[in-house]
VMD Tcl script that draws the C-alpha trace (Angstrom):
set ca {
  {-128.14 -57.62 78.76}
  {-131.84 -56.60 78.28}
  {-133.30 -59.54 80.12}
  {-135.24 -57.12 82.23}
  {-137.51 -56.07 79.36}
  {-140.07 -59.00 79.49}
  {-140.66 -58.03 83.20}
  {-141.59 -54.40 82.39}
  {-143.29 -54.52 78.95}
  {-144.65 -56.74 76.17}
  {-141.72 -57.24 73.91}
  {-140.83 -57.24 71.04}
  {-142.59 -53.93 70.41}
  {-143.22 -53.98 66.66}
  {-142.70 -50.68 64.94}
  {-142.39 -49.76 61.24}
  {-139.80 -47.46 59.87}
  {-140.63 -43.71 59.74}
  {-138.99 -43.39 56.34}
  {-141.65 -45.75 54.91}
  {-144.63 -43.63 56.02}
  {-146.75 -41.78 53.40}
  {-145.83 -38.03 53.21}
  {-149.11 -36.66 51.60}
  {-152.81 -36.83 52.33}
  {-153.61 -38.65 49.14}
  {-150.98 -41.16 49.97}
  {-152.41 -41.54 53.44}
  {-155.84 -42.26 51.80}
  {-154.38 -44.78 49.45}
  {-152.56 -46.60 52.33}
  {-155.42 -46.84 54.81}
  {-155.38 -50.37 56.31}
  {-158.57 -52.46 55.94}
  {-159.13 -52.66 59.59}
  {-158.69 -48.99 60.33}
  {-162.33 -48.08 60.27}
  {-163.10 -50.88 62.72}
  {-160.38 -49.58 65.05}
  {-161.95 -46.11 65.07}
  {-165.48 -47.59 65.73}
  {-164.19 -49.62 68.74}
  {-162.32 -46.71 70.24}
  {-165.28 -44.28 69.80}
  {-167.82 -46.59 71.35}
  {-169.39 -44.59 74.30}
  {-169.33 -47.79 76.31}
  {-165.58 -47.73 76.12}
  {-165.59 -44.30 77.78}
  {-167.09 -45.36 81.15}
  {-163.83 -46.24 82.89}
  {-160.33 -47.53 82.39}
  {-161.19 -51.16 82.24}
  {-163.81 -50.72 79.47}
  {-161.37 -48.61 77.53}
  {-158.60 -51.27 77.98}
  {-161.01 -53.93 76.77}
  {-161.88 -51.80 73.74}
  {-158.21 -51.30 72.87}
  {-157.68 -55.05 73.00}
  {-160.69 -55.58 70.88}
  {-159.42 -53.00 68.38}
  {-156.10 -54.75 68.15}
  {-158.01 -58.03 67.14}
  {-159.99 -55.93 64.63}
  {-156.89 -54.62 63.04}
  {-155.42 -58.16 62.98}
  {-151.85 -59.28 62.56}
  {-149.95 -57.16 60.02}
  {-148.33 -59.29 57.26}
  {-145.09 -57.62 58.09}
  {-141.61 -59.02 58.18}
  {-138.73 -58.39 60.52}
  {-135.99 -56.14 58.98}
  {-132.75 -57.95 59.52}
  {-130.44 -55.41 57.95}
  {-131.54 -51.75 57.07}
  {-128.81 -49.61 55.42}
  {-130.91 -46.54 56.51}
  {-130.49 -47.49 60.19}
  {-127.81 -45.81 62.21}
  {-125.86 -47.66 64.97}
  {-127.30 -45.30 67.70}
  {-130.81 -46.10 66.62}
  {-130.12 -49.81 66.77}
  {-128.75 -49.47 70.20}
  {-131.87 -47.60 71.33}
  {-134.13 -50.15 69.75}
  {-132.42 -53.04 71.40}
  {-132.45 -51.27 74.73}
  {-136.22 -50.87 74.59}
  {-137.18 -54.11 72.89}
  {-138.26 -52.50 69.63}
  {-138.33 -54.56 66.36}
  {-138.56 -52.81 63.09}
  {-140.84 -54.42 60.52}
  {-141.49 -53.84 56.84}
  {-145.11 -54.04 55.71}
  {-148.05 -51.68 55.32}
  {-146.75 -48.56 56.96}
  {-150.07 -47.30 58.40}
  {-151.10 -50.72 59.64}
  {-147.70 -50.97 61.40}
  {-148.21 -47.52 62.88}
  {-151.78 -48.24 64.10}
  {-150.69 -51.51 65.43}
  {-147.87 -49.84 67.43}
  {-150.22 -47.15 68.78}
  {-152.73 -49.77 69.99}
  {-150.03 -51.85 71.60}
  {-148.55 -48.83 73.35}
  {-151.99 -47.77 74.45}
  {-152.71 -51.17 75.95}
  {-149.39 -50.99 77.73}
  {-150.19 -47.52 79.31}
  {-153.70 -48.53 80.31}
  {-152.52 -51.71 81.98}
  {-150.19 -49.70 84.22}
  {-152.64 -46.94 85.00}
  {-155.63 -49.23 85.61}
  {-153.58 -51.33 87.97}
  {-151.36 -48.82 89.66}
  {-152.51 -45.34 88.75}
  {-150.55 -42.38 87.38}
  {-149.03 -39.23 88.54}
  {-150.16 -37.32 85.46}
  {-152.63 -34.47 85.96}
  {-155.97 -34.60 84.17}
  {-154.75 -32.26 81.27}
  {-151.67 -34.43 80.48}
  {-153.76 -37.64 80.81}
  {-156.32 -36.08 78.31}
  {-153.54 -35.21 75.85}
  {-151.87 -38.69 76.24}
  {-155.09 -40.55 75.40}
  {-155.92 -38.17 72.59}
  {-152.64 -38.96 70.95}
  {-153.50 -42.54 70.48}
  {-156.92 -41.85 68.88}
  {-156.25 -38.73 66.83}
  {-153.91 -40.55 64.40}
  {-156.32 -43.54 64.06}
  {-159.24 -41.13 63.35}
  {-157.31 -38.80 61.08}
  {-155.74 -41.53 58.96}
  {-159.24 -42.95 58.42}
  {-160.47 -39.56 57.21}
  {-157.55 -37.06 56.80}
  {-159.67 -34.21 55.46}
  {-161.35 -33.40 58.79}
  {-160.15 -32.58 62.21}
  {-161.00 -35.45 64.60}
  {-163.16 -34.65 67.57}
  {-161.31 -34.97 70.94}
  {-162.43 -38.14 72.73}
  {-164.12 -38.31 75.92}
  {-161.45 -39.69 78.39}
  {-162.25 -41.63 81.52}
  {-160.34 -40.10 84.55}
  {-157.10 -41.74 85.57}
  {-156.45 -43.26 88.87}
  {-154.06 -41.68 91.20}
  {-150.92 -43.74 92.12}
  {-152.03 -46.12 94.76}
  {-148.95 -48.35 95.09}
  {-145.63 -48.97 93.64}
  {-144.09 -52.37 92.85}
  {-140.64 -53.52 92.02}
  {-139.45 -52.11 88.60}
  {-142.59 -49.88 88.40}
  {-140.38 -46.86 87.43}
  {-138.67 -48.87 84.68}
  {-142.03 -50.23 83.51}
  {-143.37 -46.67 82.87}
  {-140.02 -45.62 81.45}
  {-139.94 -48.39 78.76}
  {-143.64 -48.22 77.91}
  {-143.57 -44.39 77.74}
  {-140.69 -44.53 75.20}
  {-142.72 -46.99 73.11}
  {-145.48 -44.47 73.19}
  {-143.30 -41.55 72.25}
  {-141.67 -43.19 69.23}
  {-145.18 -44.06 67.88}
  {-146.32 -40.47 68.57}
  {-143.13 -39.01 66.90}
  {-144.08 -40.98 63.75}
  {-147.56 -39.71 63.84}
  {-146.50 -36.16 64.26}
  {-144.00 -36.44 61.51}
  {-146.70 -37.81 59.29}
  {-149.01 -34.90 59.99}
  {-146.26 -32.29 59.52}
  {-145.14 -33.80 56.17}
  {-148.82 -33.93 55.03}
  {-149.23 -30.22 56.01}
  {-146.15 -29.29 53.84}
  {-147.29 -31.30 50.88}
  {-150.90 -29.85 51.12}
  {-149.55 -26.21 51.09}
  {-147.30 -26.99 48.18}
  {-150.38 -28.35 46.36}
  {-152.27 -25.09 47.19}
  {-154.79 -27.00 49.44}
  {-154.84 -24.79 52.49}
  {-157.90 -26.45 53.97}
  {-156.38 -29.90 54.08}
  {-153.10 -28.30 55.37}
  {-155.07 -26.64 58.20}
  {-156.48 -29.98 59.22}
  {-153.00 -31.55 59.20}
  {-151.67 -28.57 61.32}
  {-154.32 -29.22 63.93}
  {-153.42 -32.86 64.09}
  {-149.77 -32.15 64.31}
  {-150.39 -29.82 67.31}
  {-152.40 -32.41 69.06}
  {-149.70 -35.05 68.48}
  {-147.01 -32.69 69.76}
  {-149.11 -32.16 72.97}
  {-149.48 -35.95 73.22}
  {-145.70 -36.33 72.83}
  {-145.30 -33.96 75.76}
  {-147.63 -36.12 77.87}
  {-145.79 -39.22 76.80}
  {-142.43 -37.86 78.00}
  {-144.17 -37.06 81.37}
  {-145.65 -40.56 81.58}
  {-142.15 -42.03 80.92}
  {-140.76 -39.98 83.71}
  {-143.54 -40.71 86.10}
  {-141.07 -42.19 88.72}
  {-139.23 -41.16 91.83}
  {-135.58 -40.07 91.85}
  {-134.67 -43.34 93.65}
  {-136.45 -45.38 90.98}
  {-134.56 -43.52 88.25}
  {-131.20 -44.05 89.90}
  {-131.80 -47.71 90.81}
  {-133.89 -49.07 87.95}
  {-133.67 -46.71 84.89}
  {-130.24 -45.08 84.73}
  {-128.34 -48.34 84.79}
  {-130.08 -49.45 81.65}
  {-128.79 -46.33 79.85}
  {-125.06 -46.81 80.60}
  {-122.38 -49.52 80.16}
  {-122.27 -52.40 80.55}
  {-126.01 -52.68 79.58}
  {-126.03 -49.86 77.04}
  {-123.18 -48.36 74.93}
  {-121.64 -45.00 75.87}
  {-123.56 -41.85 74.93}
  {-126.86 -43.56 74.20}
  {-129.65 -40.98 73.75}
  {-133.20 -40.96 72.47}
  {-132.30 -37.90 70.45}
  {-130.60 -40.25 67.99}
  {-133.68 -42.44 67.52}
  {-134.69 -42.55 63.78}
  {-138.34 -41.64 64.77}
  {-137.19 -38.42 66.44}
  {-134.89 -37.72 63.64}
  {-137.65 -38.18 61.17}
  {-139.78 -35.67 63.09}
  {-136.87 -33.20 63.03}
  {-136.56 -33.64 59.26}
  {-140.24 -33.03 58.75}
  {-140.04 -29.83 60.90}
  {-136.95 -28.70 58.91}
  {-138.88 -28.96 55.67}
  {-142.01 -27.36 56.85}
  {-140.91 -23.82 57.66}
  {-142.19 -22.27 54.35}
  {-145.46 -24.16 54.66}
  {-146.08 -22.81 58.09}
  {-145.35 -19.36 56.94}
  {-147.91 -19.74 54.14}
  {-150.48 -21.24 56.41}
  {-150.06 -18.56 59.03}
  {-150.88 -15.88 56.56}
  {-154.54 -17.10 56.77}
  {-154.50 -19.07 60.05}
  {-151.91 -17.45 62.38}
  {-153.47 -19.28 65.41}
  {-152.41 -22.60 63.90}
  {-148.72 -21.72 63.94}
  {-149.03 -20.08 67.41}
  {-150.62 -23.31 68.80}
  {-148.02 -25.59 67.27}
  {-145.08 -23.45 68.53}
  {-146.59 -23.40 71.96}
  {-147.01 -27.24 71.88}
  {-143.38 -27.68 70.73}
  {-142.10 -25.37 73.51}
  {-144.16 -27.25 76.09}
  {-142.73 -30.57 74.79}
  {-139.11 -29.52 75.28}
  {-140.02 -27.97 78.67}
  {-141.45 -31.37 79.72}
  {-138.26 -33.16 78.59}
  {-136.08 -30.79 80.46}
  {-138.45 -31.12 83.50}
  {-138.17 -34.83 83.57}
  {-134.44 -34.62 83.23}
  {-134.13 -32.03 85.92}
  {-136.38 -34.01 88.24}
  {-134.20 -37.17 88.03}
  {-130.62 -35.64 87.86}
  {-130.93 -31.96 88.68}
  {-129.85 -29.04 86.54}
  {-126.03 -29.60 86.69}
  {-125.61 -33.31 86.10}
  {-123.76 -34.14 82.91}
  {-125.67 -35.41 79.87}
  {-125.30 -39.05 78.77}
  {-124.19 -37.50 75.46}
  {-121.30 -35.77 77.13}
  {-117.76 -37.10 76.49}
  {-115.40 -37.93 79.21}
  {-113.79 -34.47 78.83}
  {-117.20 -32.61 78.80}
  {-119.33 -31.72 81.73}
  {-122.29 -30.11 79.87}
  {-125.42 -30.42 82.00}
  {-128.13 -32.63 80.43}
  {-130.74 -29.92 80.91}
  {-128.51 -27.46 79.12}
  {-128.07 -29.87 76.15}
  {-131.77 -30.21 75.89}
  {-132.14 -26.45 76.07}
  {-129.84 -26.12 73.11}
  {-131.79 -28.67 71.11}
  {-135.00 -26.77 71.93}
  {-133.63 -23.56 70.57}
  {-132.38 -25.34 67.39}
  {-135.73 -26.99 66.86}
  {-137.83 -23.84 67.49}
  {-135.60 -22.09 65.05}
  {-136.76 -24.31 62.35}
  {-140.25 -22.62 62.35}
  {-141.33 -19.13 61.61}
  {-142.02 -16.80 64.32}
  {-145.51 -16.20 65.66}
  {-146.15 -13.64 62.97}
  {-145.39 -16.20 60.26}
  {-141.99 -14.65 59.29}
  {-139.32 -17.22 58.54}
  {-136.18 -17.03 60.39}
  {-132.95 -16.42 58.58}
}
mol new
graphics top color blue
foreach p $ca { graphics top sphere $p radius 0.5 }
foreach p [lrange $ca 0 end-1] q [lrange $ca 1 end] { graphics top cylinder $p $q radius 0.2 }
display resetview
């Protein structure tokens, strides 16, 4: 039922399991893949910053530098929920077991290549700020995992092309590739938030502050990924995208909120409240910036949803007896997630 996938993305899209990622900075340092430094060197080469095509060539070269991961396909994972499996199948995602950071970097590079292919050929509707944040997300994790005790410098980003033409399945192409991006970004953000929490618990405020800055940039990148995924017209959504989210192609009530990568990020946020409070006592701006990025990400999700189906259309999560609007469901989740964090003054919510 997903025979459309090879026409809109390179599948399978190989991704590790978020539960296998390291959860502390020392563990990140111990798990760095051998090709990680070469990836950073390729992506930071000034020659790659002169245009979209040179950047795309650099990403492809970085994938070769990283090499094939010696991972294996996970056939049966007792940690996986049925809704996650449904989502993975609908978007051509394969879960592999291997070196967790190598799998994450490989997924980031594959997703980056997928985005650049579309934007170089057909342009994007993203504004310059969102495009900057999107590209930053691919590179900040590669840079930070190579040296997790310093804040990576923001990359120079070649300007995107405006949308020049649209082809058959173009909306679905951006939708599928944008979700590949978001799942990899969710893993990267969860990794940074978990590292922040562990560093505070170890009394290492400096390392925690670095992880907080990375988490904020990854949250902003996640916002941009959602907007990239939704870079389609209402007609494209109704004709190309929505049918893939409903029976008979997809099971009832399929939702990205039930993806294990998103759930891992929520767990990391849930556990991070006391750490954010401690960090905010010395660096209140770090908490303020992360809360703002989280708010912007949910606003972007609601904006994409409202753009496609309006503010009153029922959510795909709704039962046959429920008419809860999709935008309202997302607003409820926003309030729940924001409630996991201390307020701007660092006070934990009770």
